[in-house]
C-alpha positions as a Markdown table, in Angstrom:
| # | Residue | x | y | z |
|---|---|---|---|---|
| 1 | Unk | 9.9 | -18.5 | -3.7 |
| 2 | Unk | 8.1 | -21.4 | -2.0 |
| 3 | Unk | 4.6 | -22.5 | -3.1 |
| 4 | Unk | 1.6 | -21.2 | -1.3 |
| 5 | Unk | -0.5 | -23.6 | 0.7 |
| 6 | Unk | -3.5 | -23.0 | 3.0 |
| 7 | Unk | -4.5 | -25.1 | 5.9 |
| 8 | Unk | -7.1 | -25.0 | 8.6 |
| 9 | Unk | -6.7 | -26.1 | 12.3 |
| 10 | Unk | -10.0 | -27.4 | 13.6 |
| 11 | Unk | -9.8 | -26.9 | 17.4 |
| 12 | Unk | -11.6 | -29.9 | 18.9 |
| 13 | Unk | -12.9 | -27.9 | 21.9 |
| 14 | Unk | -16.4 | -27.0 | 23.0 |
| 15 | Unk | -18.0 | -29.1 | 20.2 |
| 16 | Unk | -19.5 | -32.5 | 19.5 |
| 17 | Unk | -17.6 | -34.8 | 17.1 |
| 18 | Unk | -20.3 | -34.7 | 14.5 |
| 19 | Unk | -19.7 | -31.0 | 14.0 |
| 20 | Unk | -15.9 | -31.5 | 13.9 |
| 21 | Unk | -16.2 | -34.2 | 11.3 |
| 22 | Unk | -18.5 | -32.1 | 9.2 |
| 23 | Unk | -16.0 | -29.2 | 9.3 |
| 24 | Unk | -13.1 | -31.5 | 8.3 |
| 25 | Unk | -15.0 | -33.0 | 5.4 |
| 26 | Unk | -16.1 | -29.5 | 4.2 |
| 27 | Unk | -12.5 | -28.2 | 4.5 |
| 28 | Unk | -11.4 | -31.2 | 2.4 |
| 29 | Unk | -14.1 | -30.5 | -0.2 |
| 30 | Unk | -13.2 | -26.8 | -0.4 |
| 31 | Unk | -9.6 | -27.6 | -1.3 |
| 32 | Unk | -7.6 | -27.0 | 1.9 |
| 33 | Unk | -4.1 | -28.3 | 1.5 |
| 34 | Unk | -4.0 | -29.6 | 5.0 |
| 35 | Unk | -6.3 | -30.1 | 8.0 |
| 36 | Unk | -4.9 | -30.0 | 11.5 |
| 37 | Unk | -6.3 | -30.6 | 15.0 |
| 38 | Unk | -4.3 | -29.8 | 18.1 |
| 39 | Unk | -2.8 | -32.0 | 20.8 |
| 40 | Unk | -4.5 | -30.8 | 24.0 |
| 41 | Unk | -6.6 | -32.6 | 26.5 |
| 42 | Unk | -8.7 | -29.7 | 27.7 |
| 43 | Unk | -10.1 | -26.5 | 26.1 |
| 44 | Unk | -7.6 | -23.6 | 26.0 |
| 45 | Unk | -8.4 | -20.4 | 27.9 |
| 46 | Unk | -9.8 | -20.0 | 31.4 |
| 47 | Unk | -12.8 | -22.4 | 31.0 |
| 48 | Unk | -11.3 | -25.8 | 31.2 |
| 49 | Unk | -14.5 | -27.7 | 31.6 |
| 50 | Unk | -15.9 | -27.7 | 28.1 |
| 51 | Unk | -16.1 | -30.6 | 25.7 |
| 52 | Unk | -12.9 | -31.8 | 24.2 |
| 53 | Unk | -11.5 | -34.8 | 22.3 |
| 54 | Unk | -8.1 | -36.5 | 21.9 |
| 55 | Unk | -6.1 | -35.7 | 18.8 |
| 56 | Unk | -4.7 | -39.0 | 17.4 |
| 57 | Unk | -7.8 | -41.1 | 17.6 |
| 58 | Unk | -9.5 | -38.3 | 15.7 |
| 59 | Unk | -6.8 | -38.4 | 13.0 |
| 60 | Unk | -7.5 | -42.0 | 12.4 |
| 61 | Unk | -11.1 | -41.1 | 11.7 |
| 62 | Unk | -10.1 | -38.2 | 9.5 |
| 63 | Unk | -7.9 | -40.5 | 7.5 |
| 64 | Unk | -11.1 | -42.3 | 6.5 |
| 65 | Unk | -13.5 | -39.4 | 6.3 |
| 66 | Unk | -11.3 | -37.1 | 4.1 |
| 67 | Unk | -9.7 | -37.9 | 0.8 |
| 68 | Unk | -7.4 | -35.2 | -0.6 |
| 69 | Unk | -6.0 | -32.9 | 2.1 |
| 70 | Unk | -3.0 | -33.8 | 4.2 |
| 71 | Unk | -3.9 | -34.2 | 7.9 |
| 72 | Unk | -2.0 | -33.9 | 11.1 |
| 73 | Unk | -1.6 | -32.4 | 14.6 |
| 74 | Unk | -0.5 | -28.8 | 15.0 |
| 75 | Unk | 1.3 | -30.0 | 17.1 |
| 76 | Unk | 1.8 | -33.1 | 19.2 |
| 77 | Unk | 3.8 | -32.6 | 22.4 |
| 78 | Unk | 6.5 | -35.3 | 22.5 |
| 79 | Unk | 6.1 | -35.5 | 26.3 |
| 80 | Unk | 2.6 | -37.1 | 25.9 |
| 81 | Unk | 3.6 | -40.3 | 24.1 |
| 82 | Unk | 6.5 | -42.7 | 23.9 |
| 83 | Unk | 8.3 | -41.5 | 20.7 |
| 84 | Unk | 8.6 | -45.0 | 19.3 |
| 85 | Unk | 4.9 | -45.5 | 19.8 |
| 86 | Unk | 4.2 | -42.1 | 18.3 |
| 87 | Unk | 6.1 | -43.1 | 15.2 |
| 88 | Unk | 4.0 | -46.3 | 14.9 |
| 89 | Unk | 0.8 | -44.3 | 15.3 |
| 90 | Unk | 2.0 | -41.9 | 12.6 |
| 91 | Unk | 2.9 | -44.8 | 10.3 |
| 92 | Unk | -0.5 | -46.3 | 10.8 |
| 93 | Unk | -2.4 | -43.1 | 10.1 |
| 94 | Unk | -0.2 | -42.6 | 7.1 |
| 95 | Unk | -1.3 | -45.9 | 5.7 |
| 96 | Unk | -5.0 | -45.4 | 6.5 |
| 97 | Unk | -5.0 | -42.0 | 4.8 |
| 98 | Unk | -3.1 | -43.2 | 1.7 |
| 99 | Unk | 0.0 | -41.2 | 2.5 |
| 100 | Unk | -1.5 | -37.9 | 3.7 |
| 101 | Unk | -0.1 | -37.5 | 7.2 |
| 102 | Unk | 2.0 | -34.6 | 8.4 |
| 103 | Unk | 3.7 | -35.4 | 11.7 |
| 104 | Unk | 3.6 | -32.2 | 13.7 |
| 105 | Unk | 5.8 | -32.1 | 16.8 |
| 106 | Unk | 6.7 | -29.7 | 19.6 |
| 107 | Unk | 8.2 | -29.5 | 23.1 |
| 108 | Unk | 4.9 | -28.7 | 24.8 |
| 109 | Unk | 3.9 | -25.6 | 26.8 |
| 110 | Unk | 1.0 | -26.3 | 29.0 |
| 111 | Unk | 2.2 | -27.4 | 32.4 |
| 112 | Unk | -1.3 | -27.7 | 34.0 |
| 113 | Unk | -2.5 | -30.0 | 31.2 |
| 114 | Unk | 0.6 | -32.3 | 31.5 |
| 115 | Unk | 0.2 | -32.6 | 35.2 |
| 116 | Unk | -3.5 | -33.5 | 34.9 |
| 117 | Unk | -2.5 | -36.5 | 32.8 |
| 118 | Unk | 0.5 | -37.5 | 34.9 |
| 119 | Unk | 3.2 | -36.3 | 32.6 |
| 120 | Unk | 6.4 | -34.7 | 33.9 |
| 121 | Unk | 6.8 | -31.1 | 32.7 |
| 122 | Unk | 10.4 | -30.0 | 32.7 |
| 123 | Unk | 12.1 | -26.7 | 32.2 |
| 124 | Unk | 12.2 | -25.2 | 28.7 |
| 125 | Unk | 15.7 | -26.5 | 28.2 |
| 126 | Unk | 14.7 | -30.0 | 29.4 |
| 127 | Unk | 11.6 | -30.0 | 27.1 |
| 128 | Unk | 13.8 | -29.0 | 24.0 |
| 129 | Unk | 16.2 | -31.8 | 24.9 |
| 130 | Unk | 13.3 | -34.2 | 25.1 |
| 131 | Unk | 12.2 | -33.0 | 21.7 |
| 132 | Unk | 15.6 | -33.6 | 20.2 |
| 133 | Unk | 15.7 | -37.1 | 21.6 |
| 134 | Unk | 12.2 | -37.8 | 20.4 |
| 135 | Unk | 13.0 | -36.7 | 16.8 |
| 136 | Unk | 16.0 | -39.1 | 16.7 |
| 137 | Unk | 13.9 | -42.0 | 18.1 |
| 138 | Unk | 11.1 | -41.4 | 15.7 |
| 139 | Unk | 13.5 | -41.4 | 12.7 |
| 140 | Unk | 15.0 | -44.7 | 13.9 |
| 141 | Unk | 11.5 | -46.3 | 14.4 |
| 142 | Unk | 10.3 | -45.2 | 11.0 |
| 143 | Unk | 13.2 | -47.1 | 9.5 |
| 144 | Unk | 12.4 | -50.2 | 11.5 |
| 145 | Unk | 8.7 | -50.5 | 11.1 |
| 146 | Unk | 7.1 | -53.3 | 9.0 |
| 147 | Unk | 5.5 | -52.2 | 6.8 |
| 148 | Unk | 7.3 | -48.9 | 6.5 |
| 149 | Unk | 5.4 | -45.6 | 6.0 |
| 150 | Unk | 4.0 | -45.2 | 2.5 |
| 151 | Unk | 6.3 | -42.2 | 2.0 |
| 152 | Unk | 8.9 | -40.1 | 3.9 |
| 153 | Unk | 6.3 | -38.7 | 6.4 |
| 154 | Unk | 6.8 | -34.9 | 6.5 |
| 155 | Unk | 7.9 | -33.8 | 10.0 |
| 156 | Unk | 6.7 | -30.4 | 11.1 |
| 157 | Unk | 8.4 | -28.9 | 14.1 |
| 158 | Unk | 7.0 | -25.9 | 16.0 |
| 159 | Unk | 9.9 | -23.9 | 17.4 |
| 160 | Unk | 11.3 | -20.4 | 17.9 |
| 161 | Unk | 14.1 | -20.6 | 20.4 |
| 162 | Unk | 17.7 | -21.1 | 19.3 |
| 163 | Unk | 18.2 | -24.7 | 20.5 |
| 164 | Unk | 14.9 | -25.7 | 19.0 |
| 165 | Unk | 15.7 | -24.0 | 15.7 |
| 166 | Unk | 18.8 | -26.1 | 15.5 |
| 167 | Unk | 16.5 | -29.2 | 15.7 |
| 168 | Unk | 14.4 | -27.7 | 12.9 |
| 169 | Unk | 17.5 | -27.3 | 10.7 |
| 170 | Unk | 18.5 | -30.9 | 11.4 |
| 171 | Unk | 15.3 | -32.8 | 11.3 |
| 172 | Unk | 12.3 | -30.8 | 10.0 |
| 173 | Unk | 10.6 | -30.7 | 6.6 |
| 174 | Unk | 8.3 | -27.9 | 7.8 |
| 175 | Unk | 9.0 | -25.2 | 10.4 |
| 176 | Unk | 6.1 | -23.7 | 12.2 |
| 177 | Unk | 6.8 | -20.4 | 13.8 |
| 178 | Unk | 4.8 | -18.1 | 16.1 |
| 179 | Unk | 7.1 | -15.1 | 15.4 |
| 180 | Unk | 5.8 | -12.0 | 13.6 |
| 181 | Unk | 7.3 | -9.0 | 11.9 |
| 182 | Unk | 11.0 | -8.1 | 12.6 |
| 183 | Unk | 11.2 | -11.1 | 15.1 |
| 184 | Unk | 10.2 | -13.4 | 12.3 |
| 185 | Unk | 12.9 | -12.0 | 10.1 |
| 186 | Unk | 15.5 | -12.6 | 12.8 |
| 187 | Unk | 14.3 | -16.2 | 13.3 |
| 188 | Unk | 14.6 | -16.8 | 9.6 |
| 189 | Unk | 18.2 | -15.6 | 9.6 |
| 190 | Unk | 19.0 | -17.8 | 12.6 |
| 191 | Unk | 17.5 | -20.9 | 10.9 |
| 192 | Unk | 19.3 | -20.2 | 7.7 |
| 193 | Unk | 22.5 | -20.0 | 9.6 |
| 194 | Unk | 22.0 | -23.3 | 11.4 |
| 195 | Unk | 21.2 | -24.9 | 8.0 |
| 196 | Unk | 24.4 | -23.6 | 6.6 |
| 197 | Unk | 26.3 | -25.0 | 9.6 |
| 198 | Unk | 24.8 | -28.4 | 8.7 |
| 199 | Unk | 25.3 | -28.1 | 5.0 |
| 200 | Unk | 21.6 | -28.1 | 4.4 |
| 201 | Unk | 19.7 | -26.0 | 1.9 |
| 202 | Unk | 17.2 | -23.9 | 4.0 |
| 203 | Unk | 14.9 | -23.9 | 1.0 |
| 204 | Unk | 14.2 | -27.6 | 1.8 |
| 205 | Unk | 12.3 | -26.5 | 4.9 |
| 206 | Unk | 8.7 | -25.2 | 4.3 |
| 207 | Unk | 7.8 | -22.3 | 6.5 |
| 208 | Unk | 4.5 | -22.3 | 8.3 |
| 209 | Unk | 2.5 | -19.7 | 10.4 |
| 210 | Unk | -0.9 | -19.2 | 11.9 |
| 211 | Unk | -2.8 | -16.4 | 10.2 |
| 212 | Unk | -5.9 | -14.2 | 10.6 |
| 213 | Unk | -7.2 | -11.1 | 8.9 |
| 214 | Unk | -7.2 | -10.0 | 5.3 |
| 215 | Unk | -5.1 | -12.4 | 3.3 |
| 216 | Unk | -4.3 | -9.8 | 0.7 |
| 217 | Unk | -2.6 | -7.8 | 3.4 |
| 218 | Unk | -1.3 | -10.5 | 5.8 |
| 219 | Unk | -0.2 | -13.0 | 3.2 |
| 220 | Unk | 2.3 | -10.8 | 1.2 |
| 221 | Unk | 4.0 | -9.6 | 4.5 |
| 222 | Unk | 4.6 | -13.2 | 5.5 |
| 223 | Unk | 5.7 | -14.2 | 2.0 |
| 224 | Unk | 8.6 | -11.8 | 2.2 |
| 225 | Unk | 10.0 | -14.1 | 4.9 |
| 226 | Unk | 9.4 | -17.2 | 2.8 |
| 227 | Unk | 6.3 | -18.4 | 4.6 |
| 228 | Unk | 4.5 | -20.9 | 2.3 |
| 229 | Unk | 2.0 | -22.7 | 4.6 |
| 230 | Unk | -0.8 | -20.4 | 6.0 |
| 231 | Unk | -3.0 | -22.0 | 8.7 |
| 232 | Unk | -6.3 | -20.4 | 9.9 |
| 233 | Unk | -7.9 | -21.6 | 13.1 |
| 234 | Unk | -11.6 | -22.3 | 13.5 |
| 235 | Unk | -13.2 | -22.9 | 16.9 |
| 236 | Unk | -16.3 | -24.8 | 18.1 |
| 237 | Unk | -19.1 | -25.1 | 18.5 |
| 238 | Unk | -19.8 | -23.6 | 15.0 |
| 239 | Unk | -16.4 | -24.2 | 13.3 |
| 240 | Unk | -17.0 | -21.5 | 10.7 |
| 241 | Unk | -14.9 | -21.9 | 7.5 |
| 242 | Unk | -15.5 | -18.4 | 6.1 |
| 243 | Unk | -11.9 | -17.4 | 6.9 |
| 244 | Unk | -10.6 | -20.5 | 5.2 |
| 245 | Unk | -12.6 | -19.7 | 2.1 |
| 246 | Unk | -11.0 | -16.2 | 1.9 |
| 247 | Unk | -7.5 | -17.6 | 2.3 |
| 248 | Unk | -8.1 | -20.3 | -0.3 |
| 249 | Unk | -9.3 | -17.6 | -2.7 |
| 250 | Unk | -6.1 | -15.7 | -2.1 |
| 251 | Unk | -4.0 | -18.8 | -2.6 |
| 252 | Unk | -5.7 | -19.6 | -5.9 |
| 253 | Unk | -5.1 | -16.0 | -7.0 |
| 254 | Unk | -1.4 | -16.4 | -6.4 |
| 255 | Unk | -1.3 | -19.6 | -8.5 |
| 256 | Unk | -3.0 | -17.7 | -11.3 |
């Protein structure tokens, strides 16, 4: 059975940066295993006019203001940045943070947002193809950078469709899924099959999911499917960490 880790996603919407920084520092102090933001340009939901900040410049700041937790995006759309540049950005944050970056990647899903910033937003099949191309380019760029990353930067891929799961099997260190219940079990079986086709041990890929609710109920149900990374989400402007505290208590109980 995989280890249990607990993370928090600090959604950088509807809040000033001082509050976001305070939440990240407190999550680090509490013992979160990872602290994520998200890669959006506007708040989610119907109200698109609220405060919002960009993800990667924020990660550079978190690399200095936190000291122990891994940090990353959950997740960066590969359509929003040249993949070679994104690899360089990731390598730089990796060095600033002392080797604590997780590179979270996805195909993107918010057409309106992409169009507002002038990015093309293709069909689902085109976006998955773009994700596959980006993963290959990022791997090549990591190998060419001077200095290289401080470690093999863990690559997290958010995916649930068959073609995207094949990319997870080939490239990812962490698989983030949105599936629940029986659907999650089916996705796990698909991923394990794709890993077998490639001759890869599926146990090498950490499984990740967003969570809410009672960890003593929700956690064991996800553990049955091998989930090891549990991420709670906190929203502005308050960015309460009460749910994170509950999940950390559950994590520590599992370790005991």
